[in-house]
N, CA, C and O atoms as a GROMACS GRO file, in nm:
protein
  304
    1UNK      N    1   4.921  11.307  13.579
    1UNK     CA    2   5.041  11.257  13.641
    1UNK      C    3   5.096  11.141  13.559
    1UNK      O    4   5.023  11.071  13.490
    2UNK      N    5   5.223  11.124  13.570
    2UNK     CA    6   5.287  11.017  13.497
    2UNK      C    7   5.292  10.890  13.580
    2UNK      O    8   5.306  10.894  13.702
    3UNK      N    9   5.281  10.779  13.514
    3UNK     CA   10   5.291  10.650  13.582
    3UNK      C   11   5.435  10.604  13.596
    3UNK      O   12   5.463  10.503  13.660
    4UNK      N   13   5.528  10.679  13.537
    4UNK     CA   14   5.669  10.641  13.543
    4UNK      C   15   5.733  10.700  13.668
    4UNK      O   16   5.698  10.809  13.713
    5UNK      N   17   5.825  10.626  13.723
    5UNK     CA   18   5.903  10.676  13.836
    5UNK      C   19   6.017  10.763  13.784
    5UNK      O   20   6.064  10.744  13.672
    6UNK      N   21   6.060  10.854  13.864
    6UNK     CA   22   6.164  10.946  13.824
    6UNK      C   23   6.295  10.873  13.797
    6UNK      O   24   6.370  10.909  13.706
    7UNK      N   25   6.323  10.770  13.876
    7UNK     CA   26   6.452  10.703  13.866
    7UNK      C   27   6.458  10.593  13.761
    7UNK      O   28   6.565  10.535  13.741
    8UNK      N   29   6.348  10.562  13.695
    8UNK     CA   30   6.352  10.453  13.597
    8UNK      C   31   6.438  10.486  13.477
    8UNK      O   32   6.503  10.397  13.421
    9UNK      N   33   6.440  10.611  13.437
    9UNK     CA   34   6.517  10.649  13.319
    9UNK      C   35   6.664  10.672  13.349
    9UNK      O   36   6.742  10.692  13.256
   10UNK      N   37   6.704  10.669  13.473
   10UNK     CA   38   6.843  10.694  13.508
   10UNK      C   39   6.919  10.563  13.523
   10UNK      O   40   6.864  10.460  13.563
   11UNK      N   41   7.046  10.570  13.490
   11UNK     CA   42   7.128  10.451  13.509
   11UNK      C   43   7.170  10.441  13.656
   11UNK      O   44   7.155  10.537  13.732
   12UNK      N   45   7.220  10.326  13.694
   12UNK     CA   46   7.263  10.306  13.832
   12UNK      C   47   7.378  10.399  13.868
   12UNK      O   48   7.389  10.443  13.982
   13UNK      N   49   7.464  10.429  13.771
   13UNK     CA   50   7.579  10.517  13.796
   13UNK      C   51   7.531  10.657  13.829
   13UNK      O   52   7.582  10.720  13.922
   14UNK      N   53   7.434  10.706  13.756
   14UNK     CA   54   7.381  10.840  13.780
   14UNK      C   55   7.315  10.846  13.918
   14UNK      O   56   7.335  10.943  13.992
   15UNK      N   57   7.238  10.744  13.954
   15UNK     CA   58   7.174  10.741  14.085
   15UNK      C   59   7.277  10.738  14.197
   15UNK      O   60   7.260  10.802  14.301
   16UNK      N   61   7.385  10.661  14.176
   16UNK     CA   62   7.491  10.654  14.276
   16UNK      C   63   7.560  10.788  14.292
   16UNK      O   64   7.592  10.830  14.403
   17UNK      N   65   7.583  10.857  14.180
   17UNK     CA   66   7.646  10.990  14.187
   17UNK      C   67   7.557  11.091  14.260
   17UNK      O   68   7.605  11.170  14.340
   18UNK      N   69   7.428  11.086  14.231
   18UNK     CA   70   7.334  11.178  14.298
   18UNK      C   71   7.330  11.148  14.447
   18UNK      O   72   7.328  11.240  14.529
   19UNK      N   73   7.328  11.021  14.483
   19UNK     CA   74   7.326  10.982  14.625
   19UNK      C   75   7.454  11.028  14.694
   19UNK      O   76   7.449  11.083  14.804
   20UNK      N   77   7.570  11.005  14.630
   20UNK     CA   78   7.699  11.044  14.689
   20UNK      C   79   7.707  11.195  14.706
   20UNK      O   80   7.754  11.244  14.808
   21UNK      N   81   7.661  11.270  14.606
   21UNK     CA   82   7.662  11.416  14.616
   21UNK      C   83   7.572  11.462  14.730
   21UNK      O   84   7.607  11.553  14.804
   22UNK      N   85   7.456  11.399  14.743
   22UNK     CA   86   7.366  11.434  14.853
   22UNK      C   87   7.429  11.407  14.988
   22UNK      O   88   7.413  11.486  15.081
   23UNK      N   89   7.502  11.296  15.001
   23UNK     CA   90   7.570  11.265  15.126
   23UNK      C   91   7.679  11.368  15.156
   23UNK      O   92   7.696  11.408  15.271
   24UNK      N   93   7.753  11.410  15.055
   24UNK     CA   94   7.858  11.510  15.075
   24UNK      C   95   7.799  11.645  15.114
   24UNK      O   96   7.854  11.714  15.200
   25UNK      N   97   7.689  11.682  15.051
   25UNK     CA   98   7.625  11.809  15.086
   25UNK      C   99   7.573  11.805  15.229
   25UNK      O  100   7.586  11.902  15.303
   26UNK      N  101   7.514  11.692  15.269
   26UNK     CA  102   7.465  11.678  15.406
   26UNK      C  103   7.581  11.685  15.506
   26UNK      O  104   7.569  11.748  15.611
   27UNK      N  105   7.693  11.621  15.474
   27UNK     CA  106   7.811  11.627  15.561
   27UNK      C  107   7.866  11.768  15.572
   27UNK      O  108   7.907  11.810  15.680
   28UNK      N  109   7.868  11.840  15.461
   28UNK     CA  110   7.915  11.979  15.464
   28UNK      C  111   7.822  12.065  15.548
   28UNK      O  112   7.867  12.154  15.620
   29UNK      N  113   7.692  12.040  15.539
   29UNK     CA  114   7.595  12.113  15.619
   29UNK      C  115   7.618  12.088  15.768
   29UNK      O  116   7.617  12.182  15.848
   30UNK      N  117   7.637  11.962  15.806
   30UNK     CA  118   7.661  11.927  15.946
   30UNK      C  119   7.792  11.987  15.995
   30UNK      O  120   7.799  12.034  16.109
   31UNK      N  121   7.896  11.986  15.912
   31UNK     CA  122   8.023  12.046  15.949
   31UNK      C  123   8.006  12.197  15.967
   31UNK      O  124   8.066  12.256  16.057
   32UNK      N  125   7.927  12.259  15.883
   32UNK     CA  126   7.901  12.402  15.896
   32UNK      C  127   7.831  12.434  16.027
   32UNK      O  128   7.860  12.536  16.090
   33UNK      N  129   7.739  12.348  16.068
   33UNK     CA  130   7.672  12.368  16.197
   33UNK      C  131   7.774  12.357  16.310
   33UNK      O  132   7.770  12.435  16.405
   34UNK      N  133   7.865  12.260  16.300
   34UNK     CA  134   7.969  12.244  16.402
   34UNK      C  135   8.060  12.366  16.410
   34UNK      O  136   8.093  12.412  16.519
   35UNK      N  137   8.100  12.418  16.295
   35UNK     CA  138   8.184  12.538  16.293
   35UNK      C  139   8.109  12.658  16.350
   35UNK      O  140   8.167  12.739  16.422
   36UNK      N  141   7.981  12.668  16.320
   36UNK     CA  142   7.900  12.778  16.372
   36UNK      C  143   7.888  12.769  16.525
   36UNK      O  144   7.890  12.871  16.594
   37UNK      N  145   7.876  12.648  16.577
   37UNK     CA  146   7.867  12.631  16.723
   37UNK      C  147   7.998  12.671  16.789
   37UNK      O  148   7.997  12.742  16.890
   38UNK      N  149   8.111  12.627  16.734
   38UNK     CA  150   8.241  12.665  16.789
   38UNK      C  151   8.259  12.816  16.781
   38UNK      O  152   8.308  12.878  16.875
   39UNK      N  153   8.220  12.876  16.670
   39UNK     CA  154   8.230  13.022  16.655
   39UNK      C  155   8.143  13.094  16.756
   39UNK      O  156   8.184  13.198  16.810
   40UNK      N  157   8.023  13.042  16.784
   40UNK     CA  158   7.935  13.106  16.883
   40UNK      C  159   7.994  13.097  17.022
   40UNK      O  160   7.983  13.191  17.101
   41UNK      N  161   8.058  12.984  17.054
   41UNK     CA  162   8.122  12.970  17.185
   41UNK      C  163   8.237  13.070  17.198
   41UNK      O  164   8.250  13.137  17.301
   42UNK      N  165   8.320  13.080  17.094
   42UNK     CA  166   8.431  13.175  17.098
   42UNK      C  167   8.381  13.319  17.106
   42UNK      O  168   8.440  13.402  17.175
   43UNK      N  169   8.274  13.349  17.036
   43UNK     CA  170   8.216  13.482  17.041
   43UNK      C  171   8.162  13.513  17.181
   43UNK      O  172   8.176  13.625  17.229
   44UNK      N  173   8.102  13.414  17.246
   44UNK     CA  174   8.052  13.433  17.383
   44UNK      C  175   8.168  13.456  17.480
   44UNK      O  176   8.157  13.541  17.569
   45UNK      N  177   8.278  13.382  17.463
   45UNK     CA  178   8.395  13.403  17.550
   45UNK      C  179   8.451  13.543  17.528
   45UNK      O  180   8.487  13.611  17.625
   46UNK      N  181   8.459  13.587  17.404
   46UNK     CA  182   8.509  13.721  17.375
   46UNK      C  183   8.417  13.827  17.436
   46UNK      O  184   8.464  13.927  17.491
   47UNK      N  185   8.286  13.805  17.425
   47UNK     CA  186   8.190  13.900  17.482
   47UNK      C  187   8.203  13.911  17.633
   47UNK      O  188   8.195  14.021  17.687
   48UNK      N  189   8.224  13.799  17.701
   48UNK     CA  190   8.243  13.802  17.846
   48UNK      C  191   8.373  13.873  17.879
   48UNK      O  192   8.380  13.947  17.978
   49UNK      N  193   8.477  13.852  17.799
   49UNK     CA  194   8.605  13.919  17.827
   49UNK      C  195   8.594  14.070  17.810
   49UNK      O  196   8.666  14.145  17.875
   50UNK      N  197   8.504  14.116  17.724
   50UNK     CA  198   8.486  14.260  17.707
   50UNK      C  199   8.415  14.321  17.829
   50UNK      O  200   8.427  14.441  17.853
   51UNK      N  201   8.342  14.241  17.904
   51UNK     CA  202   8.272  14.290  18.022
   51UNK      C  203   8.363  14.300  18.144
   51UNK      O  204   8.330  14.368  18.241
   52UNK      N  205   8.478  14.232  18.140
   52UNK     CA  206   8.570  14.234  18.254
   52UNK      C  207   8.641  14.368  18.262
   52UNK      O  208   8.661  14.434  18.160
   53UNK      N  209   8.680  14.409  18.382
   53UNK     CA  210   8.753  14.535  18.394
   53UNK      C  211   8.893  14.523  18.332
   53UNK      O  212   8.948  14.413  18.318
   54UNK      N  213   8.949  14.636  18.295
   54UNK     CA  214   9.080  14.638  18.228
   54UNK      C  215   9.192  14.588  18.320
   54UNK      O  216   9.290  14.531  18.271
   55UNK      N  217   9.178  14.607  18.451
   55UNK     CA  218   9.282  14.563  18.544
   55UNK      C  219   9.296  14.410  18.543
   55UNK      O  220   9.405  14.358  18.568
   56UNK      N  221   9.190  14.340  18.516
   56UNK     CA  222   9.198  14.194  18.515
   56UNK      C  223   9.279  14.143  18.397
   56UNK      O  224   9.325  14.028  18.398
   57UNK      N  225   9.296  14.225  18.296
   57UNK     CA  226   9.371  14.184  18.178
   57UNK      C  227   9.518  14.220  18.188
   57UNK      O  228   9.596  14.186  18.099
   58UNK      N  229   9.559  14.289  18.294
   58UNK     CA  230   9.697  14.333  18.310
   58UNK      C  231   9.769  14.258  18.421
   58UNK      O  232   9.868  14.308  18.474
   59UNK      N  233   9.722  14.142  18.457
   59UNK     CA  234   9.785  14.063  18.561
   59UNK      C  235   9.918  14.006  18.509
   59UNK      O  236   9.935  13.989  18.389
   60UNK      N  237  10.012  13.977  18.600
   60UNK     CA  238  10.138  13.917  18.555
   60UNK      C  239  10.114  13.777  18.499
   60UNK      O  240  10.014  13.711  18.530
   61UNK      N  241  10.205  13.734  18.418
   61UNK     CA  242  10.192  13.604  18.353
   61UNK      C  243  10.199  13.491  18.456
   61UNK      O  244  10.287  13.493  18.543
   62UNK      N  245  10.108  13.395  18.449
   62UNK     CA  246  10.115  13.282  18.542
   62UNK      C  247  10.229  13.186  18.508
   62UNK      O  248  10.257  13.094  18.586
   63UNK      N  249  10.295  13.205  18.396
   63UNK     CA  250  10.403  13.117  18.355
   63UNK      C  251  10.540  13.170  18.397
   63UNK      O  252  10.642  13.116  18.354
   64UNK      N  253  10.545  13.273  18.478
   64UNK     CA  254  10.672  13.332  18.521
   64UNK      C  255  10.758  13.234  18.598
   64UNK      O  256  10.881  13.238  18.584
   65UNK      N  257  10.699  13.146  18.678
   65UNK     CA  258  10.776  13.049  18.755
   65UNK      C  259  10.835  12.941  18.666
   65UNK      O  260  10.929  12.873  18.706
   66UNK      N  261  10.782  12.924  18.548
   66UNK     CA  262  10.831  12.820  18.458
   66UNK      C  263  10.949  12.865  18.373
   66UNK      O  264  11.020  12.782  18.316
   67UNK      N  265  10.969  12.993  18.365
   67UNK     CA  266  11.077  13.046  18.283
   67UNK      C  267  11.210  13.022  18.354
   67UNK      O  268  11.228  13.061  18.469
   68UNK      N  269  11.301  12.960  18.284
   68UNK     CA  270  11.434  12.930  18.341
   68UNK      C  271  11.536  13.013  18.265
   68UNK      O  272  11.545  13.005  18.143
   69UNK      N  273  11.610  13.091  18.338
   69UNK     CA  274  11.713  13.171  18.272
   69UNK      C  275  11.838  13.085  18.260
   69UNK      O  276  11.888  13.030  18.358
   70UNK      N  277  11.886  13.075  18.140
   70UNK     CA  278  12.008  12.997  18.113
   70UNK      C  279  12.122  13.092  18.081
   70UNK      O  280  12.103  13.193  18.013
   71UNK      N  281  12.241  13.059  18.132
   71UNK     CA  282  12.355  13.146  18.100
   71UNK      C  283  12.387  13.139  17.952
   71UNK      O  284  12.362  13.039  17.886
   72UNK      N  285  12.444  13.247  17.900
   72UNK     CA  286  12.481  13.250  17.758
   72UNK      C  287  12.588  13.144  17.731
   72UNK      O  288  12.676  13.122  17.814
   73UNK      N  289  12.581  13.081  17.617
   73UNK     CA  290  12.677  12.979  17.581
   73UNK      C  291  12.814  13.042  17.554
   73UNK      O  292  12.824  13.148  17.492
   74UNK      N  293  12.918  12.975  17.603
   74UNK     CA  294  13.054  13.026  17.582
   74UNK      C  295  13.110  12.972  17.452
   74UNK      O  296  13.093  12.854  17.419
   75UNK      N  297  13.174  13.057  17.379
   75UNK     CA  298  13.238  13.016  17.255
   75UNK      C  299  13.386  12.995  17.285
   75UNK      O  300  13.456  13.086  17.327
   76UNK      N  301  13.430  12.875  17.263
   76UNK     CA  302  13.570  12.842  17.293
   76UNK      C  303  13.649  12.832  17.168
   76UNK      O  304  13.769  12.805  17.172
   0.00000   0.00000   0.00000
């Protein structure tokens, strides 16, 4: 075994770059886990919707009362 440490031959700039890259990779990994969790939740919602009967998907829009019919604008 060598008595030298791995980082002795590296400059401070190189060590800082390696540390920064490691932090970015760790952040990307954590973000990937977050995206995977959101995707799993959406997949579970989709799976439950596939179990529902077809009649439940053909209900009238709940936003019908919010629609306001406006008369056509007159051109003078």
